[in-house]
mmCIF file of the C-alpha atoms, coordinates in Angstrom:
data_MODEL
# 
_entry.id   MODEL 
# 
loop_
_atom_site.group_PDB 
_atom_site.id 
_atom_site.type_symbol 
_atom_site.label_atom_id 
_atom_site.label_alt_id 
_atom_site.label_comp_id 
_atom_site.label_asym_id 
_atom_site.label_entity_id 
_atom_site.label_seq_id 
_atom_site.pdbx_PDB_ins_code 
_atom_site.Cartn_x 
_atom_site.Cartn_y 
_atom_site.Cartn_z 
_atom_site.occupancy 
_atom_site.B_iso_or_equiv 
_atom_site.pdbx_formal_charge 
_atom_site.auth_seq_id 
_atom_site.auth_comp_id 
_atom_site.auth_asym_id 
_atom_site.auth_atom_id 
_atom_site.pdbx_PDB_model_num 
ATOM 1   C CA . MET A 1 1   ? 5.179   -16.906 3.344   1.00 0.00 ? 1   MET A CA 1 
ATOM 2   C CA . LYS A 1 2   ? 5.528   -20.012 5.742   1.00 0.00 ? 2   LYS A CA 1 
ATOM 3   C CA . TYR A 1 3   ? 9.058   -19.362 7.031   1.00 0.00 ? 3   TYR A CA 1 
ATOM 4   C CA . PHE A 1 4   ? 11.191  -16.680 8.876   1.00 0.00 ? 4   PHE A CA 1 
ATOM 5   C CA . ILE A 1 5   ? 13.132  -14.618 6.789   1.00 0.00 ? 5   ILE A CA 1 
ATOM 6   C CA . LEU A 1 6   ? 15.403  -11.405 6.943   1.00 0.00 ? 6   LEU A CA 1 
ATOM 7   C CA . LEU A 1 7   ? 15.471  -9.717  3.455   1.00 0.00 ? 7   LEU A CA 1 
ATOM 8   C CA . ILE A 1 8   ? 17.798  -6.316  3.413   1.00 0.00 ? 8   ILE A CA 1 
ATOM 9   C CA . LEU A 1 9   ? 16.553  -4.392  0.956   1.00 0.00 ? 9   LEU A CA 1 
ATOM 10  C CA . LEU A 1 10  ? 17.574  -1.542  -1.004  1.00 0.00 ? 10  LEU A CA 1 
ATOM 11  C CA . ILE A 1 11  ? 16.262  1.686   -0.353  1.00 0.00 ? 11  ILE A CA 1 
ATOM 12  C CA . SER A 1 12  ? 15.895  4.137   -3.133  1.00 0.00 ? 12  SER A CA 1 
ATOM 13  C CA . LEU A 1 13  ? 18.170  6.978   -3.347  1.00 0.00 ? 13  LEU A CA 1 
ATOM 14  C CA . SER A 1 14  ? 15.692  9.360   -2.886  1.00 0.00 ? 14  SER A CA 1 
ATOM 15  C CA . THR A 1 15  ? 16.248  9.047   0.766   1.00 0.00 ? 15  THR A CA 1 
ATOM 16  C CA . VAL A 1 16  ? 19.467  10.784  0.210   1.00 0.00 ? 16  VAL A CA 1 
ATOM 17  C CA . GLN A 1 17  ? 19.368  13.181  -2.539  1.00 0.00 ? 17  GLN A CA 1 
ATOM 18  C CA . ALA A 1 18  ? 16.462  13.962  -4.978  1.00 0.00 ? 18  ALA A CA 1 
ATOM 19  C CA . ALA A 1 19  ? 17.041  13.254  -8.375  1.00 0.00 ? 19  ALA A CA 1 
ATOM 20  C CA . ILE A 1 20  ? 14.647  15.486  -9.605  1.00 0.00 ? 20  ILE A CA 1 
ATOM 21  C CA . VAL A 1 21  ? 13.329  18.894  -8.823  1.00 0.00 ? 21  VAL A CA 1 
ATOM 22  C CA . CYS A 1 22  ? 9.682   18.912  -7.861  1.00 0.00 ? 22  CYS A CA 1 
ATOM 23  C CA . PRO A 1 23  ? 7.346   21.840  -7.949  1.00 0.00 ? 23  PRO A CA 1 
ATOM 24  C CA . ASP A 1 24  ? 5.918   23.434  -5.003  1.00 0.00 ? 24  ASP A CA 1 
ATOM 25  C CA . GLU A 1 25  ? 3.563   21.046  -2.601  1.00 0.00 ? 25  GLU A CA 1 
ATOM 26  C CA . HIS A 1 26  ? 5.346   18.117  -4.329  1.00 0.00 ? 26  HIS A CA 1 
ATOM 27  C CA . PHE A 1 27  ? 8.267   15.800  -3.296  1.00 0.00 ? 27  PHE A CA 1 
ATOM 28  C CA . PRO A 1 28  ? 10.259  13.600  -5.488  1.00 0.00 ? 28  PRO A CA 1 
ATOM 29  C CA . VAL A 1 29  ? 10.387  9.741   -5.358  1.00 0.00 ? 29  VAL A CA 1 
ATOM 30  C CA . LYS A 1 30  ? 13.016  8.001   -7.585  1.00 0.00 ? 30  LYS A CA 1 
ATOM 31  C CA . ALA A 1 31  ? 12.151  5.188   -10.169 1.00 0.00 ? 31  ALA A CA 1 
ATOM 32  C CA . HIS A 1 32  ? 12.709  1.834   -8.084  1.00 0.00 ? 32  HIS A CA 1 
ATOM 33  C CA . PRO A 1 33  ? 11.700  -2.044  -8.481  1.00 0.00 ? 33  PRO A CA 1 
ATOM 34  C CA . ARG A 1 34  ? 8.478   -3.396  -6.354  1.00 0.00 ? 34  ARG A CA 1 
ATOM 35  C CA . ASN A 1 35  ? 9.440   -7.470  -6.091  1.00 0.00 ? 35  ASN A CA 1 
ATOM 36  C CA . ALA A 1 36  ? 6.927   -9.863  -6.660  1.00 0.00 ? 36  ALA A CA 1 
ATOM 37  C CA . TYR A 1 37  ? 6.198   -12.060 -3.208  1.00 0.00 ? 37  TYR A CA 1 
ATOM 38  C CA . SER A 1 38  ? 3.550   -13.629 -1.605  1.00 0.00 ? 38  SER A CA 1 
ATOM 39  C CA . ARG A 1 39  ? 1.483   -12.749 1.557   1.00 0.00 ? 39  ARG A CA 1 
ATOM 40  C CA . GLN A 1 40  ? 0.647   -15.090 4.657   1.00 0.00 ? 40  GLN A CA 1 
ATOM 41  C CA . ASP A 1 41  ? -2.394  -16.197 2.726   1.00 0.00 ? 41  ASP A CA 1 
ATOM 42  C CA . GLY A 1 42  ? -0.909  -17.431 -0.391  1.00 0.00 ? 42  GLY A CA 1 
ATOM 43  C CA . THR A 1 43  ? -1.999  -14.297 -2.473  1.00 0.00 ? 43  THR A CA 1 
ATOM 44  C CA . GLN A 1 44  ? 0.497   -14.199 -5.021  1.00 0.00 ? 44  GLN A CA 1 
ATOM 45  C CA . VAL A 1 45  ? 1.652   -10.328 -6.092  1.00 0.00 ? 45  VAL A CA 1 
ATOM 46  C CA . ARG A 1 46  ? 3.435   -9.106  -9.166  1.00 0.00 ? 46  ARG A CA 1 
ATOM 47  C CA . ALA A 1 47  ? 6.431   -7.159  -9.253  1.00 0.00 ? 47  ALA A CA 1 
ATOM 48  C CA . THR A 1 48  ? 6.063   -3.998  -10.697 1.00 0.00 ? 48  THR A CA 1 
ATOM 49  C CA . ASN A 1 49  ? 8.374   -0.729  -11.427 1.00 0.00 ? 49  ASN A CA 1 
ATOM 50  C CA . VAL A 1 50  ? 7.675   2.580   -9.841  1.00 0.00 ? 50  VAL A CA 1 
ATOM 51  C CA . LYS A 1 51  ? 8.710   5.476   -12.030 1.00 0.00 ? 51  LYS A CA 1 
ATOM 52  C CA . GLU A 1 52  ? 10.719  8.495   -10.907 1.00 0.00 ? 52  GLU A CA 1 
ATOM 53  C CA . GLN A 1 53  ? 7.678   10.708  -10.475 1.00 0.00 ? 53  GLN A CA 1 
ATOM 54  C CA . CYS A 1 54  ? 6.924   14.293  -8.220  1.00 0.00 ? 54  CYS A CA 1 
ATOM 55  C CA . ARG A 1 55  ? 4.241   13.290  -5.617  1.00 0.00 ? 55  ARG A CA 1 
ATOM 56  C CA . PRO A 1 56  ? 2.231   16.148  -4.208  1.00 0.00 ? 56  PRO A CA 1 
ATOM 57  C CA . TYR A 1 57  ? 1.833   16.013  -0.601  1.00 0.00 ? 57  TYR A CA 1 
ATOM 58  C CA . ARG A 1 58  ? -1.201  14.845  0.705   1.00 0.00 ? 58  ARG A CA 1 
ATOM 59  C CA . LYS A 1 59  ? -4.533  16.809  1.119   1.00 0.00 ? 59  LYS A CA 1 
ATOM 60  C CA . LEU A 1 60  ? -7.733  15.375  2.376   1.00 0.00 ? 60  LEU A CA 1 
ATOM 61  C CA . THR A 1 61  ? -10.082 15.517  -0.424  1.00 0.00 ? 61  THR A CA 1 
ATOM 62  C CA . THR A 1 62  ? -13.485 13.798  -0.676  1.00 0.00 ? 62  THR A CA 1 
ATOM 63  C CA . PRO A 1 63  ? -13.328 10.357  -1.857  1.00 0.00 ? 63  PRO A CA 1 
ATOM 64  C CA . ILE A 1 64  ? -14.378 10.419  -5.773  1.00 0.00 ? 64  ILE A CA 1 
ATOM 65  C CA . PRO A 1 65  ? -14.382 6.459   -6.915  1.00 0.00 ? 65  PRO A CA 1 
ATOM 66  C CA . LYS A 1 66  ? -14.339 5.726   -10.343 1.00 0.00 ? 66  LYS A CA 1 
ATOM 67  C CA . PHE A 1 67  ? -15.509 2.660   -12.126 1.00 0.00 ? 67  PHE A CA 1 
ATOM 68  C CA . TYR A 1 68  ? -13.995 1.195   -15.117 1.00 0.00 ? 68  TYR A CA 1 
ATOM 69  C CA . ALA A 1 69  ? -14.607 -2.120  -17.132 1.00 0.00 ? 69  ALA A CA 1 
ATOM 70  C CA . SER A 1 70  ? -11.479 -1.211  -19.068 1.00 0.00 ? 70  SER A CA 1 
ATOM 71  C CA . LYS A 1 71  ? -7.730  -2.146  -18.690 1.00 0.00 ? 71  LYS A CA 1 
ATOM 72  C CA . PRO A 1 72  ? -5.943  0.761   -16.557 1.00 0.00 ? 72  PRO A CA 1 
ATOM 73  C CA . VAL A 1 73  ? -3.449  2.338   -18.491 1.00 0.00 ? 73  VAL A CA 1 
ATOM 74  C CA . GLU A 1 74  ? 0.062   1.114   -18.892 1.00 0.00 ? 74  GLU A CA 1 
ATOM 75  C CA . TRP A 1 75  ? -1.411  -1.495  -16.727 1.00 0.00 ? 75  TRP A CA 1 
ATOM 76  C CA . PRO A 1 76  ? 1.801   -4.335  -16.381 1.00 0.00 ? 76  PRO A CA 1 
ATOM 77  C CA . ILE A 1 77  ? -0.099  -7.257  -17.168 1.00 0.00 ? 77  ILE A CA 1 
ATOM 78  C CA . PRO A 1 78  ? -1.167  -6.922  -21.041 1.00 0.00 ? 78  PRO A CA 1 
ATOM 79  C CA . ASN A 1 79  ? -3.439  -9.565  -21.743 1.00 0.00 ? 79  ASN A CA 1 
ATOM 80  C CA . GLU A 1 80  ? -5.515  -9.328  -18.782 1.00 0.00 ? 80  GLU A CA 1 
ATOM 81  C CA . LYS A 1 81  ? -9.298  -8.884  -19.501 1.00 0.00 ? 81  LYS A CA 1 
ATOM 82  C CA . PHE A 1 82  ? -11.574 -6.253  -17.622 1.00 0.00 ? 82  PHE A CA 1 
ATOM 83  C CA . LYS A 1 83  ? -15.564 -6.724  -17.426 1.00 0.00 ? 83  LYS A CA 1 
ATOM 84  C CA . GLU A 1 84  ? -18.153 -4.400  -16.123 1.00 0.00 ? 84  GLU A CA 1 
ATOM 85  C CA . TRP A 1 85  ? -19.164 -3.878  -12.691 1.00 0.00 ? 85  TRP A CA 1 
ATOM 86  C CA . THR A 1 86  ? -22.435 -4.681  -11.315 1.00 0.00 ? 86  THR A CA 1 
ATOM 87  C CA . GLN A 1 87  ? -24.684 -2.285  -9.461  1.00 0.00 ? 87  GLN A CA 1 
ATOM 88  C CA . GLY A 1 88  ? -24.312 -4.114  -6.145  1.00 0.00 ? 88  GLY A CA 1 
ATOM 89  C CA . GLU A 1 89  ? -20.518 -3.914  -6.194  1.00 0.00 ? 89  GLU A CA 1 
ATOM 90  C CA . GLU A 1 90  ? -20.456 -0.178  -6.701  1.00 0.00 ? 90  GLU A CA 1 
ATOM 91  C CA . ILE A 1 91  ? -22.556 -0.019  -3.630  1.00 0.00 ? 91  ILE A CA 1 
ATOM 92  C CA . GLU A 1 92  ? -20.523 -2.156  -1.655  1.00 0.00 ? 92  GLU A CA 1 
ATOM 93  C CA . LEU A 1 93  ? -17.414 -0.368  -2.461  1.00 0.00 ? 93  LEU A CA 1 
ATOM 94  C CA . ARG A 1 94  ? -18.865 2.968   -1.893  1.00 0.00 ? 94  ARG A CA 1 
ATOM 95  C CA . GLN A 1 95  ? -19.935 2.062   1.645   1.00 0.00 ? 95  GLN A CA 1 
ATOM 96  C CA . ILE A 1 96  ? -16.644 0.416   2.529   1.00 0.00 ? 96  ILE A CA 1 
ATOM 97  C CA . LEU A 1 97  ? -15.075 3.889   1.899   1.00 0.00 ? 97  LEU A CA 1 
ATOM 98  C CA . GLY A 1 98  ? -17.348 5.587   4.086   1.00 0.00 ? 98  GLY A CA 1 
ATOM 99  C CA . LYS A 1 99  ? -16.139 3.300   7.054   1.00 0.00 ? 99  LYS A CA 1 
ATOM 100 C CA . LEU A 1 100 ? -12.858 3.574   6.550   1.00 0.00 ? 100 LEU A CA 1 
ATOM 101 C CA . PRO A 1 101 ? -10.767 6.238   7.916   1.00 0.00 ? 101 PRO A CA 1 
ATOM 102 C CA . LYS A 1 102 ? -10.382 9.918   6.241   1.00 0.00 ? 102 LYS A CA 1 
ATOM 103 C CA . THR A 1 103 ? -6.928  9.450   6.121   1.00 0.00 ? 103 THR A CA 1 
ATOM 104 C CA . LEU A 1 104 ? -7.002  6.587   3.955   1.00 0.00 ? 104 LEU A CA 1 
ATOM 105 C CA . THR A 1 105 ? -10.103 7.536   1.639   1.00 0.00 ? 105 THR A CA 1 
ATOM 106 C CA . HIS A 1 106 ? -9.775  10.977  1.366   1.00 0.00 ? 106 HIS A CA 1 
ATOM 107 C CA . ILE A 1 107 ? -7.766  11.283  -1.830  1.00 0.00 ? 107 ILE A CA 1 
ATOM 108 C CA . GLY A 1 108 ? -9.872  12.385  -4.369  1.00 0.00 ? 108 GLY A CA 1 
ATOM 109 C CA . GLU A 1 109 ? -10.731 10.303  -7.221  1.00 0.00 ? 109 GLU A CA 1 
ATOM 110 C CA . ILE A 1 110 ? -9.784  6.484   -6.955  1.00 0.00 ? 110 ILE A CA 1 
ATOM 111 C CA . LYS A 1 111 ? -9.809  4.490   -9.818  1.00 0.00 ? 111 LYS A CA 1 
ATOM 112 C CA . PHE A 1 112 ? -11.449 0.816   -9.357  1.00 0.00 ? 112 PHE A CA 1 
ATOM 113 C CA . HIS A 1 113 ? -11.319 -1.631  -12.387 1.00 0.00 ? 113 HIS A CA 1 
ATOM 114 C CA . ARG A 1 114 ? -12.953 -5.076  -12.432 1.00 0.00 ? 114 ARG A CA 1 
ATOM 115 C CA . SER A 1 115 ? -10.723 -7.982  -14.021 1.00 0.00 ? 115 SER A CA 1 
ATOM 116 C CA . ASN A 1 116 ? -12.166 -10.823 -15.677 1.00 0.00 ? 116 ASN A CA 1 
ATOM 117 C CA . GLU A 1 117 ? -9.295  -12.998 -14.994 1.00 0.00 ? 117 GLU A CA 1 
ATOM 118 C CA . LYS A 1 118 ? -9.113  -16.014 -12.170 1.00 0.00 ? 118 LYS A CA 1 
ATOM 119 C CA . SER A 1 119 ? -6.162  -15.014 -9.806  1.00 0.00 ? 119 SER A CA 1 
ATOM 120 C CA . PRO A 1 120 ? -5.479  -15.598 -6.078  1.00 0.00 ? 120 PRO A CA 1 
ATOM 121 C CA . ASN A 1 121 ? -5.285  -12.054 -5.562  1.00 0.00 ? 121 ASN A CA 1 
ATOM 122 C CA . PRO A 1 122 ? -7.906  -10.532 -4.251  1.00 0.00 ? 122 PRO A CA 1 
ATOM 123 C CA . ALA A 1 123 ? -6.705  -6.933  -5.233  1.00 0.00 ? 123 ALA A CA 1 
ATOM 124 C CA . LEU A 1 124 ? -3.622  -5.508  -6.752  1.00 0.00 ? 124 LEU A CA 1 
ATOM 125 C CA . SER A 1 125 ? -2.921  -1.540  -6.902  1.00 0.00 ? 125 SER A CA 1 
ATOM 126 C CA . ASN A 1 126 ? -0.724  0.909   -8.511  1.00 0.00 ? 126 ASN A CA 1 
ATOM 127 C CA . SER A 1 127 ? -0.636  4.097   -6.424  1.00 0.00 ? 127 SER A CA 1 
ATOM 128 C CA . GLU A 1 128 ? 0.897   6.439   -8.794  1.00 0.00 ? 128 GLU A CA 1 
ATOM 129 C CA . ASN A 1 129 ? -2.503  6.366   -10.776 1.00 0.00 ? 129 ASN A CA 1 
ATOM 130 C CA . LYS A 1 130 ? -4.800  5.411   -7.521  1.00 0.00 ? 130 LYS A CA 1 
ATOM 131 C CA . ILE A 1 131 ? -6.001  2.676   -9.393  1.00 0.00 ? 131 ILE A CA 1 
ATOM 132 C CA . ILE A 1 132 ? -7.162  -0.834  -7.625  1.00 0.00 ? 132 ILE A CA 1 
ATOM 133 C CA . VAL A 1 133 ? -7.896  -3.638  -9.422  1.00 0.00 ? 133 VAL A CA 1 
ATOM 134 C CA . ILE A 1 134 ? -10.509 -5.951  -7.928  1.00 0.00 ? 134 ILE A CA 1 
ATOM 135 C CA . TYR A 1 135 ? -10.608 -9.891  -8.662  1.00 0.00 ? 135 TYR A CA 1 
ATOM 136 C CA . ASP A 1 136 ? -13.293 -12.371 -8.046  1.00 0.00 ? 136 ASP A CA 1 
ATOM 137 C CA . SER A 1 137 ? -11.327 -13.904 -5.689  1.00 0.00 ? 137 SER A CA 1 
ATOM 138 C CA . ILE A 1 138 ? -11.800 -10.961 -3.460  1.00 0.00 ? 138 ILE A CA 1 
ATOM 139 C CA . SER A 1 139 ? -15.265 -12.935 -2.408  1.00 0.00 ? 139 SER A CA 1 
ATOM 140 C CA . THR A 1 140 ? -13.303 -15.040 0.041   1.00 0.00 ? 140 THR A CA 1 
ATOM 141 C CA . HIS A 1 141 ? -11.709 -12.220 1.852   1.00 0.00 ? 141 HIS A CA 1 
ATOM 142 C CA . ASP A 1 142 ? -12.796 -9.682  4.268   1.00 0.00 ? 142 ASP A CA 1 
ATOM 143 C CA . LYS A 1 143 ? -13.193 -6.847  1.615   1.00 0.00 ? 143 LYS A CA 1 
ATOM 144 C CA . ILE A 1 144 ? -12.974 -3.607  3.937   1.00 0.00 ? 144 ILE A CA 1 
ATOM 145 C CA . ARG A 1 145 ? -9.602  -5.048  4.974   1.00 0.00 ? 145 ARG A CA 1 
ATOM 146 C CA . VAL A 1 146 ? -8.409  -5.919  1.368   1.00 0.00 ? 146 VAL A CA 1 
ATOM 147 C CA . ILE A 1 147 ? -9.411  -2.259  0.316   1.00 0.00 ? 147 ILE A CA 1 
ATOM 148 C CA . ALA A 1 148 ? -7.873  -0.918  3.561   1.00 0.00 ? 148 ALA A CA 1 
ATOM 149 C CA . HIS A 1 149 ? -4.409  -2.176  2.628   1.00 0.00 ? 149 HIS A CA 1 
ATOM 150 C CA . GLU A 1 150 ? -4.282  -1.307  -0.785  1.00 0.00 ? 150 GLU A CA 1 
ATOM 151 C CA . LEU A 1 151 ? -5.180  2.324   0.120   1.00 0.00 ? 151 LEU A CA 1 
ATOM 152 C CA . ALA A 1 152 ? -2.372  2.222   2.723   1.00 0.00 ? 152 ALA A CA 1 
ATOM 153 C CA . HIS A 1 153 ? 0.223   1.311   0.236   1.00 0.00 ? 153 HIS A CA 1 
ATOM 154 C CA . PHE A 1 154 ? -1.063  4.323   -1.329  1.00 0.00 ? 154 PHE A CA 1 
ATOM 155 C CA . LEU A 1 155 ? -0.512  6.424   1.769   1.00 0.00 ? 155 LEU A CA 1 
ATOM 156 C CA . TRP A 1 156 ? 2.716   5.186   2.117   1.00 0.00 ? 156 TRP A CA 1 
ATOM 157 C CA . ASP A 1 157 ? 3.839   6.349   -1.324  1.00 0.00 ? 157 ASP A CA 1 
ATOM 158 C CA . SER A 1 158 ? 2.587   9.387   -0.646  1.00 0.00 ? 158 SER A CA 1 
ATOM 159 C CA . MET A 1 159 ? 4.819   10.011  2.531   1.00 0.00 ? 159 MET A CA 1 
ATOM 160 C CA . ASN A 1 160 ? 7.699   12.248  2.353   1.00 0.00 ? 160 ASN A CA 1 
ATOM 161 C CA . ILE A 1 161 ? 11.256  11.180  3.558   1.00 0.00 ? 161 ILE A CA 1 
ATOM 162 C CA . ASP A 1 162 ? 10.702  12.387  7.127   1.00 0.00 ? 162 ASP A CA 1 
ATOM 163 C CA . GLU A 1 163 ? 7.342   10.764  7.808   1.00 0.00 ? 163 GLU A CA 1 
ATOM 164 C CA . ARG A 1 164 ? 9.174   7.836   6.241   1.00 0.00 ? 164 ARG A CA 1 
ATOM 165 C CA . ASP A 1 165 ? 11.569  8.035   8.909   1.00 0.00 ? 165 ASP A CA 1 
ATOM 166 C CA . GLU A 1 166 ? 9.221   8.619   11.631  1.00 0.00 ? 166 GLU A CA 1 
ATOM 167 C CA . TYR A 1 167 ? 7.516   5.050   10.877  1.00 0.00 ? 167 TYR A CA 1 
ATOM 168 C CA . PHE A 1 168 ? 10.913  3.364   10.522  1.00 0.00 ? 168 PHE A CA 1 
ATOM 169 C CA . LYS A 1 169 ? 11.315  4.392   13.941  1.00 0.00 ? 169 LYS A CA 1 
ATOM 170 C CA . PHE A 1 170 ? 8.119   3.183   15.374  1.00 0.00 ? 170 PHE A CA 1 
ATOM 171 C CA . ALA A 1 171 ? 8.384   0.368   13.621  1.00 0.00 ? 171 ALA A CA 1 
ATOM 172 C CA . GLN A 1 172 ? 11.691  -0.762  14.358  1.00 0.00 ? 172 GLN A CA 1 
ATOM 173 C CA . TRP A 1 173 ? 13.289  -0.420  10.798  1.00 0.00 ? 173 TRP A CA 1 
ATOM 174 C CA . GLU A 1 174 ? 16.937  0.156   10.680  1.00 0.00 ? 174 GLU A CA 1 
ATOM 175 C CA . LYS A 1 175 ? 19.088  2.080   8.491   1.00 0.00 ? 175 LYS A CA 1 
ATOM 176 C CA . SER A 1 176 ? 22.610  0.890   7.774   1.00 0.00 ? 176 SER A CA 1 
ATOM 177 C CA . LYS A 1 177 ? 25.574  3.518   8.012   1.00 0.00 ? 177 LYS A CA 1 
ATOM 178 C CA . ASP A 1 178 ? 25.744  4.441   4.076   1.00 0.00 ? 178 ASP A CA 1 
ATOM 179 C CA . LYS A 1 179 ? 21.955  4.420   4.541   1.00 0.00 ? 179 LYS A CA 1 
ATOM 180 C CA . LYS A 1 180 ? 21.758  2.363   1.520   1.00 0.00 ? 180 LYS A CA 1 
ATOM 181 C CA . THR A 1 181 ? 19.989  -0.359  3.148   1.00 0.00 ? 181 THR A CA 1 
ATOM 182 C CA . ILE A 1 182 ? 17.353  -0.947  5.743   1.00 0.00 ? 182 ILE A CA 1 
ATOM 183 C CA . SER A 1 183 ? 16.404  -3.939  7.735   1.00 0.00 ? 183 SER A CA 1 
ATOM 184 C CA . LEU A 1 184 ? 13.431  -4.874  10.007  1.00 0.00 ? 184 LEU A CA 1 
ATOM 185 C CA . VAL A 1 185 ? 14.525  -5.571  13.262  1.00 0.00 ? 185 VAL A CA 1 
ATOM 186 C CA . ARG A 1 186 ? 11.194  -5.645  15.243  1.00 0.00 ? 186 ARG A CA 1 
ATOM 187 C CA . LYS A 1 187 ? 11.037  -9.210  17.012  1.00 0.00 ? 187 LYS A CA 1 
ATOM 188 C CA . ASP A 1 188 ? 6.902   -9.289  16.709  1.00 0.00 ? 188 ASP A CA 1 
ATOM 189 C CA . ILE A 1 189 ? 6.102   -9.828  13.312  1.00 0.00 ? 189 ILE A CA 1 
ATOM 190 C CA . LEU A 1 190 ? 2.557   -10.670 13.174  1.00 0.00 ? 190 LEU A CA 1 
ATOM 191 C CA . ILE A 1 191 ? 2.267   -11.221 9.295   1.00 0.00 ? 191 ILE A CA 1 
ATOM 192 C CA . PRO A 1 192 ? 5.538   -12.531 7.706   1.00 0.00 ? 192 PRO A CA 1 
ATOM 193 C CA . ASP A 1 193 ? 5.715   -10.882 4.744   1.00 0.00 ? 193 ASP A CA 1 
ATOM 194 C CA . SER A 1 194 ? 6.462   -7.491  6.269   1.00 0.00 ? 194 SER A CA 1 
ATOM 195 C CA . PHE A 1 195 ? 10.093  -8.355  5.776   1.00 0.00 ? 195 PHE A CA 1 
ATOM 196 C CA . ILE A 1 196 ? 9.369   -7.764  1.874   1.00 0.00 ? 196 ILE A CA 1 
ATOM 197 C CA . GLY A 1 197 ? 10.095  -3.913  2.621   1.00 0.00 ? 197 GLY A CA 1 
ATOM 198 C CA . PRO A 1 198 ? 8.662   -1.121  4.430   1.00 0.00 ? 198 PRO A CA 1 
ATOM 199 C CA . HIS A 1 199 ? 5.775   -0.411  2.236   1.00 0.00 ? 199 HIS A CA 1 
ATOM 200 C CA . GLU A 1 200 ? 4.314   -4.054  2.811   1.00 0.00 ? 200 GLU A CA 1 
ATOM 201 C CA . ASP A 1 201 ? 5.116   -3.923  6.879   1.00 0.00 ? 201 ASP A CA 1 
ATOM 202 C CA . PHE A 1 202 ? 3.576   -0.371  6.638   1.00 0.00 ? 202 PHE A CA 1 
ATOM 203 C CA . SER A 1 203 ? 0.405   -1.472  5.242   1.00 0.00 ? 203 SER A CA 1 
ATOM 204 C CA . ASN A 1 204 ? 0.195   -4.771  7.318   1.00 0.00 ? 204 ASN A CA 1 
ATOM 205 C CA . ASN A 1 205 ? 0.185   -3.051  10.202  1.00 0.00 ? 205 ASN A CA 1 
ATOM 206 C CA . VAL A 1 206 ? -2.436  -0.395  9.117   1.00 0.00 ? 206 VAL A CA 1 
ATOM 207 C CA . GLU A 1 207 ? -4.704  -3.051  8.454   1.00 0.00 ? 207 GLU A CA 1 
ATOM 208 C CA . LEU A 1 208 ? -4.059  -4.774  11.978  1.00 0.00 ? 208 LEU A CA 1 
ATOM 209 C CA . PHE A 1 209 ? -4.728  -1.629  13.585  1.00 0.00 ? 209 PHE A CA 1 
ATOM 210 C CA . LEU A 1 210 ? -7.795  -1.011  12.102  1.00 0.00 ? 210 LEU A CA 1 
ATOM 211 C CA . PHE A 1 211 ? -9.146  -4.590  12.363  1.00 0.00 ? 211 PHE A CA 1 
ATOM 212 C CA . GLN A 1 212 ? -7.098  -6.380  14.862  1.00 0.00 ? 212 GLN A CA 1 
ATOM 213 C CA . LYS A 1 213 ? -5.977  -3.678  17.058  1.00 0.00 ? 213 LYS A CA 1 
ATOM 214 C CA . GLN A 1 214 ? -5.096  -6.162  20.092  1.00 0.00 ? 214 GLN A CA 1 
ATOM 215 C CA . SER A 1 215 ? -2.714  -7.886  18.202  1.00 0.00 ? 215 SER A CA 1 
ATOM 216 C CA . LEU A 1 216 ? -0.884  -4.742  18.557  1.00 0.00 ? 216 LEU A CA 1 
ATOM 217 C CA . SER A 1 217 ? -0.672  -4.714  22.077  1.00 0.00 ? 217 SER A CA 1 
ATOM 218 C CA . LYS A 1 218 ? 3.196   -5.641  22.658  1.00 0.00 ? 218 LYS A CA 1 
ATOM 219 C CA . LEU A 1 219 ? 3.660   -2.606  20.462  1.00 0.00 ? 219 LEU A CA 1 
ATOM 220 C CA . PRO A 1 220 ? 2.443   0.274   22.233  1.00 0.00 ? 220 PRO A CA 1 
ATOM 221 C CA . GLU A 1 221 ? 4.685   2.762   20.285  1.00 0.00 ? 221 GLU A CA 1 
ATOM 222 C CA . LEU A 1 222 ? 3.786   1.628   17.234  1.00 0.00 ? 222 LEU A CA 1 
ATOM 223 C CA . THR A 1 223 ? 0.363   1.447   18.039  1.00 0.00 ? 223 THR A CA 1 
ATOM 224 C CA . GLN A 1 224 ? 0.649   5.677   19.564  1.00 0.00 ? 224 GLN A CA 1 
ATOM 225 C CA . TYR A 1 225 ? 2.301   6.327   16.424  1.00 0.00 ? 225 TYR A CA 1 
ATOM 226 C CA . LEU A 1 226 ? -0.788  4.610   13.908  1.00 0.00 ? 226 LEU A CA 1 
ATOM 227 C CA . GLU A 1 227 ? -3.264  6.272   16.296  1.00 0.00 ? 227 GLU A CA 1 
ATOM 228 C CA . LYS A 1 228 ? -1.976  9.513   15.714  1.00 0.00 ? 228 LYS A CA 1 
ATOM 229 C CA . ILE A 1 229 ? -1.716  9.132   11.726  1.00 0.00 ? 229 ILE A CA 1 
ATOM 230 C CA . ILE A 1 230 ? -4.792  7.369   10.896  1.00 0.00 ? 230 ILE A CA 1 
ATOM 231 C CA . GLN A 1 231 ? -8.049  9.586   11.655  1.00 0.00 ? 231 GLN A CA 1 
# 
């Protein structure tokens, strides 16, 4: 995305009331669409629909990477083909998980699928089922940053209303008076696709915090917030 755009986004009504009753240690997430968009490097990210569901509150559980050569269940791209992982690829991903903060990686089973399709995307993910699909184009990206970014999406989708409100405060997202829309008012926007929504802004800022922390020097409160949650 090479131009500046301010996108006002609808927030799921789950931020104001729960549409479903969840069991203990779970919180509700209302069904909502996630729009397609282009990242700063030209990566195209497809649209998806997040189903209404109950999600468990986070618990730190040792990561268990699982590697699959098949298409993920209910994957939204019906004709996409998948292939076997090489031993080297599996080893490299295990090493990456060992280098990233536990807040991102200690989520139990993580399903890695290896696409056989050519795509500008280095990776796509589905946080509902903790799935990350890897494409050949990841070879032209910093792999650890790609994985960190996708895992940050998982973290965002596991956060409850209060935790998200805390992020809104420090990242300077403002809700409208009726609490149905939200806008990014922060002046220092380092990656333009942060305007797509808080979920992308959060993943971008986690990525910057881990690998380009100096770029957040003008955002001390946001940096302190990320220091607190990313451990």
